[in-house]
All heavy atoms as TSV, in Angstrom:
chain	resi	resn	atom	element	x	y	z
A	1	PRO	N	N	117.544	118.681	92.201
A	1	PRO	CA	C	118.539	117.825	91.566
A	1	PRO	C	C	119.411	118.613	90.617
A	1	PRO	O	O	119.031	119.647	90.108
A	1	PRO	CB	C	117.733	116.789	90.807
A	1	PRO	CG	C	116.323	116.959	91.191
A	1	PRO	CD	C	116.191	118.257	91.898
A	2	GLU	N	N	120.586	118.113	90.379
A	2	GLU	CA	C	121.501	118.763	89.444
A	2	GLU	C	C	120.921	118.736	88.038
A	2	GLU	O	O	120.120	117.893	87.691
A	2	GLU	CB	C	122.843	117.997	89.418
A	2	GLU	CG	C	123.588	118.012	90.715
A	2	GLU	CD	C	124.858	117.201	90.626
A	2	GLU	OE1	O	125.344	116.954	89.507
A	2	GLU	OE2	O	125.363	116.801	91.668
A	3	SER	N	N	121.360	119.678	87.252
A	3	SER	CA	C	120.919	119.710	85.890
A	3	SER	C	C	121.372	118.444	85.157
A	3	SER	O	O	122.508	118.048	85.245
A	3	SER	CB	C	121.537	120.921	85.175
A	3	SER	OG	O	121.146	120.968	83.834
A	4	GLY	N	N	120.433	117.809	84.496
A	4	GLY	CA	C	120.765	116.579	83.777
A	4	GLY	C	C	120.676	115.334	84.648
A	4	GLY	O	O	120.862	114.230	84.173
A	5	ALA	N	N	120.403	115.494	85.936
A	5	ALA	CA	C	120.295	114.312	86.847
A	5	ALA	C	C	119.015	113.582	86.531
A	5	ALA	O	O	117.986	114.165	86.230
A	5	ALA	CB	C	120.342	114.762	88.285
A	6	VAL	N	N	119.089	112.259	86.636
A	6	VAL	CA	C	117.921	111.429	86.392
A	6	VAL	C	C	117.327	111.031	87.731
A	6	VAL	O	O	118.018	110.566	88.614
A	6	VAL	CB	C	118.309	110.147	85.617
A	6	VAL	CG1	C	117.093	109.218	85.490
A	6	VAL	CG2	C	118.863	110.514	84.240
A	7	ILE	N	N	116.024	111.321	87.922
A	7	ILE	CA	C	115.319	110.943	89.141
A	7	ILE	C	C	114.635	109.638	88.836
A	7	ILE	O	O	113.806	109.539	87.920
A	7	ILE	CB	C	114.324	112.028	89.555
A	7	ILE	CG1	C	115.082	113.329	89.856
A	7	ILE	CG2	C	113.544	111.573	90.769
A	7	ILE	CD1	C	114.182	114.488	90.180
A	8	ASP	N	N	114.948	108.624	89.647
A	8	ASP	CA	C	114.370	107.287	89.448
A	8	ASP	C	C	113.205	107.096	90.405
A	8	ASP	O	O	113.385	106.891	91.583
A	8	ASP	CB	C	115.477	106.247	89.723
A	8	ASP	CG	C	115.057	104.863	89.294
A	8	ASP	OD1	O	114.144	104.728	88.467
A	8	ASP	OD2	O	115.649	103.880	89.806
A	9	ARG	N	N	112.002	107.211	89.896
A	9	ARG	CA	C	110.804	107.068	90.717
A	9	ARG	C	C	109.970	105.943	90.177
A	9	ARG	O	O	109.811	105.773	88.987
A	9	ARG	CB	C	109.979	108.356	90.683
A	9	ARG	CG	C	110.714	109.500	91.313
A	9	ARG	CD	C	109.859	110.699	91.409
A	9	ARG	NE	N	110.663	111.764	91.964
A	9	ARG	CZ	C	110.229	112.971	92.188
A	9	ARG	NH1	N	108.998	113.262	91.960
A	9	ARG	NH2	N	111.013	113.892	92.705
A	10	HIS	N	N	109.448	105.167	91.109
A	10	HIS	CA	C	108.609	104.033	90.732
A	10	HIS	C	C	107.302	104.084	91.508
A	10	HIS	O	O	107.300	104.393	92.692
A	10	HIS	CB	C	109.326	102.697	91.038
A	10	HIS	CG	C	110.562	102.548	90.214
A	10	HIS	ND1	N	110.549	102.048	88.958
A	10	HIS	CD2	C	111.863	102.830	90.488
A	10	HIS	CE1	C	111.780	102.014	88.475
A	10	HIS	NE2	N	112.584	102.499	89.390
A	11	LEU	N	N	106.241	103.782	90.829
A	11	LEU	CA	C	104.932	103.730	91.460
A	11	LEU	C	C	104.828	102.374	92.212
A	11	LEU	O	O	104.896	101.353	91.576
A	11	LEU	CB	C	103.851	103.858	90.409
A	11	LEU	CG	C	102.384	103.790	90.843
A	11	LEU	CD1	C	102.074	104.905	91.843
A	11	LEU	CD2	C	101.475	103.897	89.639
A	12	ARG	N	N	104.687	102.455	93.524
A	12	ARG	CA	C	104.602	101.214	94.311
A	12	ARG	C	C	103.362	100.446	93.885
A	12	ARG	O	O	102.281	100.972	93.802
A	12	ARG	CB	C	104.503	101.518	95.810
A	12	ARG	CG	C	105.719	102.166	96.390
A	12	ARG	CD	C	106.826	101.171	96.509
A	12	ARG	NE	N	108.005	101.874	97.074
A	12	ARG	CZ	C	109.007	101.275	97.626
A	12	ARG	NH1	N	109.039	99.976	97.720
A	12	ARG	NH2	N	110.000	101.955	98.075
A	13	GLY	N	N	103.558	99.174	93.572
A	13	GLY	CA	C	102.472	98.290	93.127
A	13	GLY	C	C	102.411	98.140	91.617
A	13	GLY	O	O	101.734	97.254	91.119
A	14	ASP	N	N	103.113	98.992	90.892
A	14	ASP	CA	C	103.074	98.961	89.431
A	14	ASP	C	C	104.136	97.963	88.928
A	14	ASP	O	O	105.162	98.354	88.395
A	14	ASP	CB	C	103.309	100.362	88.867
A	14	ASP	CG	C	103.158	100.401	87.369
A	14	ASP	OD1	O	102.615	99.438	86.767
A	14	ASP	OD2	O	103.588	101.392	86.763
A	15	ALA	N	N	103.850	96.686	89.070
A	15	ALA	CA	C	104.817	95.635	88.714
A	15	ALA	C	C	105.053	95.542	87.225
A	15	ALA	O	O	106.116	95.132	86.774
A	15	ALA	CB	C	104.332	94.281	89.257
A	16	ASN	N	N	104.049	95.851	86.387
A	16	ASN	CA	C	104.226	95.747	84.971
A	16	ASN	C	C	104.639	97.088	84.312
A	16	ASN	O	O	104.728	97.181	83.095
A	16	ASN	CB	C	102.959	95.171	84.284
A	16	ASN	CG	C	101.730	96.024	84.474
A	16	ASN	OD1	O	101.798	97.151	84.961
A	16	ASN	ND2	N	100.592	95.494	84.110
A	17	ASP	N	N	104.850	98.110	85.135
A	17	ASP	CA	C	105.406	99.381	84.695
A	17	ASP	C	C	104.555	100.045	83.603
A	17	ASP	O	O	105.098	100.645	82.668
A	17	ASP	CB	C	106.847	99.198	84.233
A	17	ASP	CG	C	107.656	100.485	84.323
A	17	ASP	OD1	O	107.285	101.361	85.117
A	17	ASP	OD2	O	108.630	100.614	83.560
A	18	ASP	N	N	103.245	100.002	83.775
A	18	ASP	CA	C	102.368	100.660	82.776
A	18	ASP	C	C	101.808	101.976	83.292
A	18	ASP	O	O	100.966	102.610	82.652
A	18	ASP	CB	C	101.221	99.727	82.341
A	18	ASP	CG	C	100.215	99.450	83.456
A	18	ASP	OD1	O	100.437	99.867	84.619
A	18	ASP	OD2	O	99.195	98.824	83.149
A	19	GLY	N	N	102.264	102.420	84.486
A	19	GLY	CA	C	101.865	103.728	85.011
A	19	GLY	C	C	100.637	103.675	85.904
A	19	GLY	O	O	100.189	104.731	86.361
A	20	SER	N	N	100.065	102.509	86.124
A	20	SER	CA	C	98.903	102.401	86.993
A	20	SER	C	C	99.023	101.139	87.854
A	20	SER	O	O	99.771	100.219	87.531
A	20	SER	CB	C	97.598	102.363	86.192
A	20	SER	OG	O	97.539	101.209	85.408
A	21	VAL	N	N	98.283	101.117	88.951
A	21	VAL	CA	C	98.250	99.948	89.845
A	21	VAL	C	C	96.895	99.302	89.709
A	21	VAL	O	O	95.869	99.918	90.043
A	21	VAL	CB	C	98.518	100.382	91.314
A	21	VAL	CG1	C	98.434	99.177	92.225
A	21	VAL	CG2	C	99.885	101.046	91.422
A	22	ASP	N	N	96.893	98.101	89.140
A	22	ASP	CA	C	95.612	97.431	88.856
A	22	ASP	C	C	95.765	95.913	88.861
A	22	ASP	O	O	96.789	95.406	89.248
A	22	ASP	CB	C	95.041	97.947	87.537
A	22	ASP	CG	C	96.006	97.829	86.369
A	22	ASP	OD1	O	96.914	96.942	86.426
A	22	ASP	OD2	O	95.890	98.599	85.421
A	23	LEU	N	N	94.723	95.232	88.410
A	23	LEU	CA	C	94.705	93.782	88.422
A	23	LEU	C	C	95.857	93.180	87.571
A	23	LEU	O	O	96.366	92.121	87.907
A	23	LEU	CB	C	93.373	93.276	87.907
A	23	LEU	CG	C	93.123	91.761	87.970
A	23	LEU	CD1	C	93.278	91.242	89.402
A	23	LEU	CD2	C	91.750	91.432	87.436
A	24	GLY	N	N	96.268	93.865	86.536
A	24	GLY	CA	C	97.351	93.395	85.710
A	24	GLY	C	C	98.641	93.259	86.517
A	24	GLY	O	O	99.391	92.274	86.338
A	25	ASP	N	N	98.865	94.150	87.423
A	25	ASP	CA	C	100.052	94.064	88.296
A	25	ASP	C	C	99.940	92.873	89.233
A	25	ASP	O	O	100.919	92.153	89.463
A	25	ASP	CB	C	100.191	95.351	89.120
A	25	ASP	CG	C	100.320	96.559	88.217
A	25	ASP	OD1	O	101.294	96.636	87.449
A	25	ASP	OD2	O	99.457	97.428	88.300
A	26	PHE	N	N	98.750	92.638	89.766
A	26	PHE	CA	C	98.537	91.501	90.640
A	26	PHE	C	C	98.831	90.182	89.898
A	26	PHE	O	O	99.533	89.324	90.406
A	26	PHE	CB	C	97.071	91.514	91.155
A	26	PHE	CG	C	96.790	90.451	92.147
A	26	PHE	CD1	C	97.100	90.610	93.477
A	26	PHE	CD2	C	96.189	89.249	91.764
A	26	PHE	CE1	C	96.830	89.630	94.428
A	26	PHE	CE2	C	95.905	88.259	92.674
A	26	PHE	CZ	C	96.232	88.449	94.008
A	27	ILE	N	N	98.356	90.089	88.663
A	27	ILE	CA	C	98.559	88.890	87.876
A	27	ILE	C	C	100.029	88.633	87.582
A	27	ILE	O	O	100.523	87.507	87.812
A	27	ILE	CB	C	97.737	88.959	86.585
A	27	ILE	CG1	C	96.237	88.871	86.905
A	27	ILE	CG2	C	98.161	87.845	85.613
A	27	ILE	CD1	C	95.329	89.173	85.727
A	28	VAL	N	N	100.756	89.651	87.160
A	28	VAL	CA	C	102.182	89.425	86.858
A	28	VAL	C	C	102.964	89.127	88.120
A	28	VAL	O	O	103.951	88.361	88.097
A	28	VAL	CB	C	102.851	90.561	86.062
A	28	VAL	CG1	C	102.173	90.712	84.706
A	28	VAL	CG2	C	102.838	91.865	86.804
A	29	MET	N	N	102.559	89.687	89.270
A	29	MET	CA	C	103.256	89.383	90.530
A	29	MET	C	C	103.011	87.939	90.944
A	29	MET	O	O	103.923	87.242	91.387
A	29	MET	CB	C	102.831	90.342	91.617
A	29	MET	CG	C	103.510	91.734	91.475
A	29	MET	SD	S	103.012	92.910	92.718
A	29	MET	CE	C	103.727	92.193	94.210
A	30	VAL	N	N	101.778	87.446	90.810
A	30	VAL	CA	C	101.463	86.051	91.137
A	30	VAL	C	C	102.303	85.135	90.248
A	30	VAL	O	O	102.924	84.186	90.712
A	30	VAL	CB	C	99.958	85.746	90.976
A	30	VAL	CG1	C	99.710	84.246	90.992
A	30	VAL	CG2	C	99.148	86.430	92.058
A	31	GLN	N	N	102.347	85.431	88.956
A	31	GLN	CA	C	103.113	84.602	88.034
A	31	GLN	C	C	104.583	84.584	88.412
A	31	GLN	O	O	105.234	83.558	88.381
A	31	GLN	CB	C	102.932	85.094	86.600
A	31	GLN	CG	C	101.544	84.851	86.056
A	31	GLN	CD	C	101.317	85.522	84.700
A	31	GLN	OE1	O	101.968	86.476	84.344
A	31	GLN	NE2	N	100.358	84.981	83.980
A	32	TYR	N	N	105.129	85.747	88.727
A	32	TYR	CA	C	106.540	85.839	89.084
A	32	TYR	C	C	106.822	85.084	90.396
A	32	TYR	O	O	107.791	84.300	90.446
A	32	TYR	CB	C	106.920	87.322	89.294
A	32	TYR	CG	C	108.331	87.529	89.777
A	32	TYR	CD1	C	109.416	87.399	88.944
A	32	TYR	CD2	C	108.557	87.809	91.124
A	32	TYR	CE1	C	110.718	87.551	89.409
A	32	TYR	CE2	C	109.837	87.982	91.595
A	32	TYR	CZ	C	110.914	87.838	90.729
A	32	TYR	OH	O	112.181	87.975	91.185
A	33	ILE	N	N	106.016	85.275	91.407
A	33	ILE	CA	C	106.228	84.592	92.678
A	33	ILE	C	C	106.119	83.087	92.547
A	33	ILE	O	O	106.896	82.346	93.152
A	33	ILE	CB	C	105.252	85.155	93.738
A	33	ILE	CG1	C	105.637	86.612	94.095
A	33	ILE	CG2	C	105.214	84.286	94.987
A	33	ILE	CD1	C	104.599	87.355	94.893
A	34	LEU	N	N	105.214	82.599	91.719
A	34	LEU	CA	C	105.036	81.162	91.510
A	34	LEU	C	C	106.044	80.591	90.514
A	34	LEU	O	O	106.084	79.394	90.302
A	34	LEU	CB	C	103.625	80.852	91.061
A	34	LEU	CG	C	102.531	81.142	92.104
A	34	LEU	CD1	C	101.147	80.864	91.499
A	34	LEU	CD2	C	102.755	80.334	93.356
A	35	GLY	N	N	106.841	81.442	89.905
A	35	GLY	CA	C	107.866	80.976	88.978
A	35	GLY	C	C	107.390	80.763	87.550
A	35	GLY	O	O	108.089	80.142	86.765
A	36	TYR	N	N	106.230	81.274	87.210
A	36	TYR	CA	C	105.657	81.093	85.889
A	36	TYR	C	C	105.961	82.233	84.932
A	36	TYR	O	O	105.811	82.124	83.743
A	36	TYR	CB	C	104.139	80.915	85.933
A	36	TYR	CG	C	103.696	79.670	86.674
A	36	TYR	CD1	C	102.854	79.785	87.773
A	36	TYR	CD2	C	104.149	78.428	86.325
A	36	TYR	CE1	C	102.451	78.668	88.470
A	36	TYR	CE2	C	103.762	77.282	87.040
A	36	TYR	CZ	C	102.913	77.422	88.088
A	36	TYR	OH	O	102.523	76.311	88.785
A	37	GLY	N	N	106.329	83.363	85.462
A	37	GLY	CA	C	106.526	84.514	84.617
A	37	GLY	C	C	107.996	84.898	84.490
A	37	GLY	O	O	108.858	84.387	85.194
A	38	ASP	N	N	108.262	85.794	83.578
A	38	ASP	CA	C	109.611	86.343	83.428
A	38	ASP	C	C	109.855	87.353	84.562
A	38	ASP	O	O	108.986	87.544	85.404
A	38	ASP	CB	C	109.707	87.075	82.065
A	38	ASP	CG	C	109.532	86.085	80.906
A	38	ASP	OD1	O	109.941	84.938	81.016
A	38	ASP	OD2	O	108.981	86.527	79.852
A	39	SER	N	N	111.013	87.954	84.532
A	39	SER	CA	C	111.265	88.977	85.533
A	39	SER	C	C	110.264	90.117	85.361
A	39	SER	O	O	109.774	90.356	84.249
A	39	SER	CB	C	112.710	89.491	85.427
A	39	SER	OG	O	112.914	90.109	84.210
A	40	LEU	N	N	109.995	90.783	86.424
A	40	LEU	CA	C	109.003	91.866	86.408
A	40	LEU	C	C	109.543	93.078	85.710
A	40	LEU	O	O	110.750	93.382	85.773
A	40	LEU	CB	C	108.605	92.220	87.846
A	40	LEU	CG	C	107.957	91.074	88.642
A	40	LEU	CD1	C	107.871	91.426	90.116
A	40	LEU	CD2	C	106.572	90.800	88.094
A	41	ALA	N	N	108.663	93.802	85.043
A	41	ALA	CA	C	109.076	95.021	84.338
A	41	ALA	C	C	109.588	96.072	85.322
A	41	ALA	O	O	110.508	96.804	85.020
A	41	ALA	CB	C	107.891	95.604	83.547
A	42	SER	N	N	108.991	96.087	86.521
A	42	SER	CA	C	109.421	97.040	87.539
A	42	SER	C	C	109.584	96.330	88.876
A	42	SER	O	O	108.624	96.225	89.642
A	42	SER	CB	C	108.417	98.187	87.672
A	42	SER	OG	O	108.820	99.038	88.733
A	43	MET	N	N	110.761	95.831	89.146
A	43	MET	CA	C	111.017	95.149	90.418
A	43	MET	C	C	110.802	96.126	91.586
A	43	MET	O	O	110.295	95.764	92.619
A	43	MET	CB	C	112.427	94.577	90.476
A	43	MET	CG	C	112.647	93.444	89.508
A	43	MET	SD	S	111.650	91.970	89.848
A	43	MET	CE	C	112.515	91.321	91.251
A	44	GLN	N	N	111.220	97.398	91.415
A	44	GLN	CA	C	111.053	98.379	92.493
A	44	GLN	C	C	109.587	98.681	92.702
A	44	GLN	O	O	109.146	98.916	93.831
A	44	GLN	CB	C	111.844	99.633	92.187
A	44	GLN	CG	C	113.344	99.381	92.318
A	44	GLN	CD	C	114.146	100.642	92.014
A	44	GLN	OE1	O	113.810	101.384	91.103
A	44	GLN	NE2	N	115.192	100.848	92.757
A	45	GLY	N	N	108.817	98.703	91.636
A	45	GLY	CA	C	107.377	98.939	91.780
A	45	GLY	C	C	106.695	97.787	92.463
A	45	GLY	O	O	105.755	97.957	93.237
A	46	ALA	N	N	107.152	96.577	92.221
A	46	ALA	CA	C	106.558	95.374	92.820
A	46	ALA	C	C	106.969	95.216	94.294
A	46	ALA	O	O	106.257	94.580	95.047
A	46	ALA	CB	C	106.944	94.142	92.026
A	47	ASP	N	N	108.088	95.766	94.686
A	47	ASP	CA	C	108.553	95.652	96.073
A	47	ASP	C	C	107.830	96.663	96.934
A	47	ASP	O	O	108.388	97.693	97.345
A	47	ASP	CB	C	110.077	95.864	96.129
A	47	ASP	CG	C	110.620	95.736	97.523
A	47	ASP	OD1	O	109.957	95.103	98.390
A	47	ASP	OD2	O	111.722	96.272	97.765
A	48	ILE	N	N	106.568	96.413	97.214
A	48	ILE	CA	C	105.715	97.365	97.880
A	48	ILE	C	C	106.174	97.680	99.294
A	48	ILE	O	O	106.163	98.831	99.738
A	48	ILE	CB	C	104.252	96.896	97.868
A	48	ILE	CG1	C	103.766	96.792	96.428
A	48	ILE	CG2	C	103.356	97.813	98.680
A	48	ILE	CD1	C	102.455	96.075	96.273
A	49	ASN	N	N	106.620	96.666	100.031
A	49	ASN	CA	C	107.016	96.903	101.418
A	49	ASN	C	C	108.462	97.387	101.577
A	49	ASN	O	O	108.897	97.659	102.681
A	49	ASN	CB	C	106.758	95.674	102.316
A	49	ASN	CG	C	107.574	94.476	101.912
A	49	ASN	OD1	O	108.421	94.541	101.039
A	49	ASN	ND2	N	107.324	93.365	102.577
A	50	GLY	N	N	109.180	97.471	100.458
A	50	GLY	CA	C	110.512	98.051	100.479
A	50	GLY	C	C	111.570	97.209	101.138
A	50	GLY	O	O	112.596	97.714	101.568
A	51	ASP	N	N	111.395	95.886	101.157
A	51	ASP	CA	C	112.420	95.020	101.768
A	51	ASP	C	C	113.405	94.456	100.761
A	51	ASP	O	O	114.158	93.539	101.073
A	51	ASP	CB	C	111.767	93.883	102.561
A	51	ASP	CG	C	111.019	92.885	101.694
A	51	ASP	OD1	O	110.896	93.093	100.464
A	51	ASP	OD2	O	110.539	91.867	102.238
A	52	HIS	N	N	113.407	94.979	99.552
A	52	HIS	CA	C	114.331	94.600	98.449
A	52	HIS	C	C	114.111	93.172	97.987
A	52	HIS	O	O	115.026	92.521	97.486
A	52	HIS	CB	C	115.794	94.798	98.872
A	52	HIS	CG	C	116.087	96.186	99.349
A	52	HIS	ND1	N	116.103	97.265	98.479
A	52	HIS	CD2	C	116.277	96.695	100.575
A	52	HIS	CE1	C	116.350	98.378	99.146
A	52	HIS	NE2	N	116.433	98.059	100.444
A	53	SER	N	N	112.882	92.688	98.144
A	53	SER	CA	C	112.499	91.351	97.682
A	53	SER	C	C	111.047	91.422	97.255
A	53	SER	O	O	110.230	92.100	97.896
A	53	SER	CB	C	112.685	90.354	98.812
A	53	SER	OG	O	112.237	89.092	98.438
A	54	VAL	N	N	110.692	90.718	96.191
A	54	VAL	CA	C	109.308	90.649	95.750
A	54	VAL	C	C	108.789	89.285	96.181
A	54	VAL	O	O	109.272	88.255	95.704
A	54	VAL	CB	C	109.161	90.848	94.220
A	54	VAL	CG1	C	107.718	90.676	93.801
A	54	VAL	CG2	C	109.684	92.223	93.823
A	55	ASN	N	N	107.843	89.277	97.104
A	55	ASN	CA	C	107.332	88.045	97.631
A	55	ASN	C	C	105.855	88.161	98.011
A	55	ASN	O	O	105.224	89.159	97.698
A	55	ASN	CB	C	108.183	87.594	98.838
A	55	ASN	CG	C	108.277	88.674	99.876
A	55	ASN	OD1	O	107.297	89.336	100.213
A	55	ASN	ND2	N	109.496	88.873	100.413
A	56	VAL	N	N	105.351	87.138	98.679
A	56	VAL	CA	C	103.921	87.116	99.013
A	56	VAL	C	C	103.506	88.272	99.925
A	56	VAL	O	O	102.353	88.728	99.860
A	56	VAL	CB	C	103.527	85.750	99.608
A	56	VAL	CG1	C	104.079	85.579	101.010
A	56	VAL	CG2	C	102.037	85.504	99.551
A	57	GLN	N	N	104.398	88.821	100.695
A	57	GLN	CA	C	104.068	89.979	101.526
A	57	GLN	C	C	103.671	91.172	100.642
A	57	GLN	O	O	102.717	91.874	100.935
A	57	GLN	CB	C	105.211	90.347	102.440
A	57	GLN	CG	C	105.474	89.302	103.507
A	57	GLN	CD	C	106.714	89.613	104.331
A	57	GLN	OE1	O	107.576	90.404	103.916
A	57	GLN	NE2	N	106.814	89.003	105.496
A	58	ASP	N	N	104.404	91.360	99.565
A	58	ASP	CA	C	104.069	92.440	98.638
A	58	ASP	C	C	102.742	92.157	97.943
A	58	ASP	O	O	101.926	93.068	97.743
A	58	ASP	CB	C	105.159	92.594	97.583
A	58	ASP	CG	C	106.505	92.900	98.194
A	58	ASP	OD1	O	106.626	93.943	98.842
A	58	ASP	OD2	O	107.426	92.080	98.047
A	59	LEU	N	N	102.479	90.906	97.640
A	59	LEU	CA	C	101.253	90.529	96.978
A	59	LEU	C	C	100.035	90.794	97.882
A	59	LEU	O	O	99.026	91.272	97.447
A	59	LEU	CB	C	101.313	89.058	96.579
A	59	LEU	CG	C	100.232	88.539	95.628
A	59	LEU	CD1	C	100.276	89.320	94.314
A	59	LEU	CD2	C	100.418	87.075	95.395
A	60	VAL	N	N	100.189	90.484	99.166
A	60	VAL	CA	C	99.112	90.739	100.120
A	60	VAL	C	C	98.828	92.240	100.242
A	60	VAL	O	O	97.662	92.649	100.249
A	60	VAL	CB	C	99.467	90.121	101.518
A	60	VAL	CG1	C	98.512	90.620	102.594
A	60	VAL	CG2	C	99.447	88.618	101.440
A	61	LEU	N	N	99.857	93.044	100.286
A	61	LEU	CA	C	99.702	94.491	100.339
A	61	LEU	C	C	98.979	95.007	99.087
A	61	LEU	O	O	98.090	95.851	99.162
A	61	LEU	CB	C	101.015	95.220	100.515
A	61	LEU	CG	C	101.681	95.077	101.874
A	61	LEU	CD1	C	103.093	95.616	101.817
A	61	LEU	CD2	C	100.855	95.755	102.946
A	62	LEU	N	N	99.345	94.480	97.950
A	62	LEU	CA	C	98.695	94.880	96.692
A	62	LEU	C	C	97.265	94.448	96.663
A	62	LEU	O	O	96.361	95.248	96.290
A	62	LEU	CB	C	99.460	94.294	95.471
A	62	LEU	CG	C	98.872	94.675	94.102
A	62	LEU	CD1	C	98.812	96.187	93.912
A	62	LEU	CD2	C	99.677	94.048	92.997
A	63	ALA	N	N	96.963	93.220	97.085
A	63	ALA	CA	C	95.568	92.746	97.125
A	63	ALA	C	C	94.737	93.600	98.039
A	63	ALA	O	O	93.607	93.967	97.709
A	63	ALA	CB	C	95.537	91.270	97.566
A	64	ASP	N	N	95.319	93.964	99.187
A	64	ASP	CA	C	94.590	94.815	100.122
A	64	ASP	C	C	94.257	96.160	99.481
A	64	ASP	O	O	93.153	96.676	99.643
A	64	ASP	CB	C	95.470	95.011	101.384
A	64	ASP	CG	C	94.731	95.703	102.501
A	64	ASP	OD1	O	93.581	95.350	102.772
A	64	ASP	OD2	O	95.357	96.612	103.116
A	65	HIS	N	N	95.216	96.713	98.771
A	65	HIS	CA	C	94.979	97.993	98.093
A	65	HIS	C	C	93.923	97.862	96.997
A	65	HIS	O	O	93.018	98.693	96.893
A	65	HIS	CB	C	96.296	98.467	97.484
A	65	HIS	CG	C	96.119	99.667	96.588
A	65	HIS	ND1	N	95.877	100.929	97.056
A	65	HIS	CD2	C	96.191	99.780	95.236
A	65	HIS	CE1	C	95.780	101.763	96.020
A	65	HIS	NE2	N	95.966	101.070	94.946
A	66	LEU	N	N	94.000	96.814	96.178
A	66	LEU	CA	C	93.107	96.641	95.038
A	66	LEU	C	C	91.671	96.371	95.481
A	66	LEU	O	O	90.727	96.797	94.791
A	66	LEU	CB	C	93.587	95.521	94.125
A	66	LEU	CG	C	94.865	95.821	93.359
A	66	LEU	CD1	C	95.311	94.547	92.610
A	66	LEU	CD2	C	94.688	96.961	92.377
A	67	TRP	N	N	91.506	95.657	96.594
A	67	TRP	CA	C	90.185	95.275	97.007
A	67	TRP	C	C	89.708	96.016	98.253
A	67	TRP	O	O	89.094	95.451	99.133
A	67	TRP	CB	C	90.102	93.763	97.157
A	67	TRP	CG	C	90.082	93.152	95.817
A	67	TRP	CD1	C	89.032	93.068	94.951
A	67	TRP	CD2	C	91.196	92.508	95.114
A	67	TRP	NE1	N	89.401	92.471	93.776
A	67	TRP	CE2	C	90.718	92.111	93.847
A	67	TRP	CE3	C	92.504	92.273	95.443
A	67	TRP	CZ2	C	91.521	91.480	92.918
A	67	TRP	CZ3	C	93.327	91.635	94.498
A	67	TRP	CH2	C	92.823	91.245	93.256
A	68	GLY	N	N	90.032	97.301	98.297
A	68	GLY	CA	C	89.424	98.174	99.268
A	68	GLY	C	C	90.180	98.429	100.550
A	68	GLY	O	O	89.658	99.108	101.413
A	69	GLY	N	N	91.363	97.928	100.682
A	69	GLY	CA	C	92.116	98.183	101.912
A	69	GLY	C	C	92.800	99.529	101.880
A	69	GLY	O	O	92.654	100.297	100.926
A	70	GLN	N	N	93.552	99.803	102.878
A	70	GLN	CA	C	94.261	101.052	103.006
A	70	GLN	C	C	95.763	100.845	102.957
A	70	GLN	O	O	96.462	101.035	103.940
A	70	GLN	CB	C	93.867	101.766	104.325
A	70	GLN	CG	C	92.418	102.098	104.408
A	70	GLN	CD	C	92.010	103.143	103.386
A	70	GLN	OE1	O	92.738	104.071	103.103
A	70	GLN	NE2	N	90.819	102.963	102.792
A	71	CYS	N	N	96.292	100.394	101.859
A	71	CYS	CA	C	97.734	100.165	101.731
A	71	CYS	C	C	98.421	101.521	101.690
A	71	CYS	O	O	98.286	102.268	100.727
A	71	CYS	CB	C	98.019	99.376	100.460
A	71	CYS	SG	S	99.791	99.126	100.181
A	72	GLU	N	N	99.187	101.813	102.742
A	72	GLU	CA	C	99.889	103.076	102.790
A	72	GLU	C	C	101.083	103.159	101.838
A	72	GLU	O	O	101.560	104.227	101.504
A	72	GLU	CB	C	100.395	103.330	104.236
A	72	GLU	CG	C	99.251	103.503	105.209
A	72	GLU	CD	C	99.746	103.646	106.612
A	72	GLU	OE1	O	100.946	103.814	106.835
A	72	GLU	OE2	O	98.878	103.617	107.544
A	73	ARG	N	N	101.591	102.011	101.395
A	73	ARG	CA	C	102.746	102.003	100.514
A	73	ARG	C	C	102.378	102.077	99.043
A	73	ARG	O	O	103.236	102.285	98.192
A	73	ARG	CB	C	103.567	100.691	100.750
A	73	ARG	CG	C	104.030	100.475	102.142
A	73	ARG	CD	C	105.222	101.265	102.545
A	73	ARG	NE	N	106.296	101.072	101.571
A	73	ARG	CZ	C	107.551	101.336	101.847
A	73	ARG	NH1	N	107.878	101.758	103.004
A	73	ARG	NH2	N	108.475	101.202	100.933
A	74	CYS	N	N	101.104	101.835	98.673
A	74	CYS	CA	C	100.672	101.849	97.279
A	74	CYS	C	C	100.360	103.239	96.815
A	74	CYS	O	O	99.913	104.056	97.565
A	74	CYS	CB	C	99.491	100.949	97.093
A	74	CYS	SG	S	99.759	99.243	97.486
């Protein structure tokens, strides 16, 4: 990158932008999807499947990752 350029990187699954992917991210994503929460701290982190939308598909991928699955995007 050019000198002074900002590289924008997001950890897939890190919806609350705390630097880790854990149950806290799952909770804030559920709240957001159901309309109970504010906007997510990291919309790009929550968009696990990369379709530019945070929805139940992302939540399923995160749950799979958290509970022993092999989420390739997380």
